N, C-alpha and C positions, 0 to 999 in steps of 0.2 A: 265554349270559350275558354282560351286559355290566355292568363294574364300572367306576364313577366315583369317585374319591377327591377330595373337596372340602378345601378349606384349613382350614375349620371350621364349627362347628355352622350358624351362620346361612348360610354358602353351601350346606351341605347341604339346609338347609330349603328355600331359596329354587329350587336345582334341582328337588327333589321337586314343589314347589308348580308350577313351569313344566311338568313333565309332566303333572300333573294337569289343569292348565288347558288344556293342549293338548288331552288327551282331551275335557274338556268342550265345547270349541270345535268338535272334529271330530263330537262325537255330544252333542247336547243331553240326551238321554234316558239318559244313562250310569247305569249300576248300579255304584257303588263299594262297595267292603269297607273298613272303617275300624277302627284300632287305637286303643286308650288307651295311657296311660303318659307319660313325659317326652319320649320321643324325637320324637313326631310334633307336639309343641306347636308348634314353629318353623314347621312345614308348614301347621298350622291357622291360624296368626296370618297367614300369607301369603295363604292362600286367602279368610280374611275380609276381608283389605284389599283385594283383587282384587275381591271381590264388591261391597264396598262403593264401589270406584270404577268399578262396572258393566263391569269387562273381562269377567266371566262370570256366569252365574246358575244357581242351583241349584233354579229352579221345577220342572224336569222331571228333576230327578235322584233316585234312589232310593239309599239307604244301607242297609248291612247290617254291623252291628257284630262283631267276631270274638267277643266273649264278654260274660258278665256272671257277677257273684257269685251263687252258690246263696243264697237265703234273704233277699236285701236287696230292700227295696221301691224301685221306680223313684224316689221322692222321697228317699230316704236320701242325704245329702250325699257318701258314700262309694262310691255305686253308678256303674256305668258310664254309665248313663243320665244322671247329673247331671253326671259328667264331660264327656260329650259336649256336654250343653246349655251348661254354662259355658265350654266351651274353642272351641267351633265353631258349634253350631247356633243358639245366640242370635243371632249376628252374621252370619247369612247368611240367604237368602231362601227356605230349603227348606221345604216343606209338612210339617207334622207327620205325614200320613198316609203319608209316603213315607219315615218313619225307621224301621227295624226292629232288634231286639235280640232274642238269645235269652230265652226266659222264664225267668228265674232262680228265679221264685216258684211255677212251676207245681206241682201236687200231684204230676203225674207227670213228672219231669224228662226221663225217657227218652223219653216220646211227645213231649216239647217239642222234643227234639233233631231228632227225625224231621220233625216239623213244620215246623221252621225250614229244614231241607234242602228240603223240599217247596215252602217260601214261595221260596226263592232259585230253585229250578228254575222255579216258575211267572212268575217275572220274568226268565226266560231267562238265568239264571247271572250272574255277576259279570263286568263288563267290566274293571275294574282293581281290583286288592287291595293295600292298603298293609299292610306288615308291619313289626314292630321284632323283635328277637331277645333272648331272655333270656341272663343268664350261664351258664345249663346248656345252652342251645341251644333252649329252647322257642320255638315261634312260636303264636301265639294262648295259650291253656294247654294245648297240647300238650306235655306234660312228657317227660322221657326215657323211653323204654319204650314210648310211644304206638305204636300200630298204623299203619304208612302206609296202611293201607285204612280208618281210622276215618272217621266222621261226626261230624255235631255230636252232642255227649254231656256227660254230666256226669263231670267229673273231679275226682280228688283232688289238692290243690295240695302240691307238694314244699316241705320247709322253707325251702330257700333262696329260692325264688320268694315264700313267705309274709313271710320278712324283709325281701326288697326290696321288697314292696308294702305292708309295716305303716306305712310313714310317710305314707299316705293316710288313715290312721284315727287316731281321738283317742286309741285305746289298742291297743298292739300284739294285746292278745287279742281284740279286737274282729275282726281279720283273719279273714275266712271261710277254713273249711278245703276247701271246695270250690267249683267254678264250673261254667257250662255253657260249651261252645266249640266253634266250627267245627272239625271233624276234619281232618286232613292231607289225606284224600281230597277233602273239600270245598274246601280251600284250593287244591289243585292243579288243581281244575277251573276256577279262574280265568283268563280268557284273557289277562291281563297281570299281572305282579305287580311291585311296587317294595318291595325291602328296605331299610330304614333301619337304620343304627348309629351311635352316637356313644360317644366315652369311651374311654380305653384299657383299662379293665377288660372291654370286650367284644372286644377285639382277637384274644385267642387263639381264641375260640369262633367268631369270624369267619372266621378262617382255617382252622379244623377243619370249620366247616359248608360252606365254599365250596370248599374243596381236598383236603379229607380223604375217608375211606372213607363211604359212603352207609350210616349206620347209625341204628338206633332210639335209641342213646344221646347222639344229638345230632340230634333231630328236623329242624331246620332244614336238614340236609344233604339232604333229600330235593327241596329247591328246585333241587339241581342238575340235576333231571330235567326241570325246567319249562321249555317251549319259548320263552318269552317273559318273563325275568327281568332287571330292571334293578336293580343294587345300587348305592346311595348312601352312601358311607362318610365320616364326618368323619375327618379325617387320623389321629387318635388311635387310632381304630376300626380303621385299617388298617395298624398298625406292624408287625404279624407276617406280613402278605401280602408277604413279600420279593421274590416273583417277580412281583408286579404293578407295573407302571411308573405311578407318580402321574400324575394328571391335575389340576392345580390349577386351581380356578375362584374 
C-alpha cells in the first residue's frame, strides 16, 4: 500500500489524474473502473482537460462504473449514467460502445449482476479501478456487513448512505433504497486500485480502513489485502493517520 497525503483537494485530484494519464499512455486499451460522487469530480476535470489538450485519448479505453441506482432510467437526471455523462464522458473522446454500467432497470437484477461480472471478465478484467470511501466505510455500494466474497449484486442502501446522497435528488424521498453494485470480490480483482478521500468527516474511517482490523463492518478495510493499492488523501481526510508522515504536493 502506498499512501500519499496531498495539501488540498486540487492537489489530490491532480495526483490522481497524473496516475490515470500515465496508465493510459502506457496502455491505450486500458479498462478503467470509475466511481461517482463528489470526490472524483476534480479528477474528472483534470482528465477532460488532458484529453482536450490531446495529452491522452480515450478512443480505445473501456470504462465500467461501480454502481447504478435500482429503478432509475439512464436518462434520469439523478442516475449515475447522467452523472458520468455530465461530469466526464461528454468532455472526452470515449466511444459510447465502450461505456458500461450495471443494469439497474433489469427485470432480474440478480442475473444483471452476474452478467456484469461476466462482461468485465470478457474484457480481461479491470486494469485500474478508482474508488471513493463512504462515511461508513462503504466502497461502491458495498455497505457494512457486505461479504468479502460478494460479486456484482443488488443491495439495500443504509440510511446514512441515503442521507449523504439525497442531495443529488430534487426531493429526499426520491432517493432509491436499492442499487446494483460491483461486489468486494469484483473490486479486489482489479489489477491496480486508487482510493481517494477528501474532507475531515472521512478521516476517522480512513484510519480505520487503512490501519485497523480487516472487518465487514468497514468494507474498505479489505483493500489492505490488495497487492497494488495507492491511497491519495486530501490532508483533512488524513488527520487521524498520525503514524503516516505527510507527503505534501
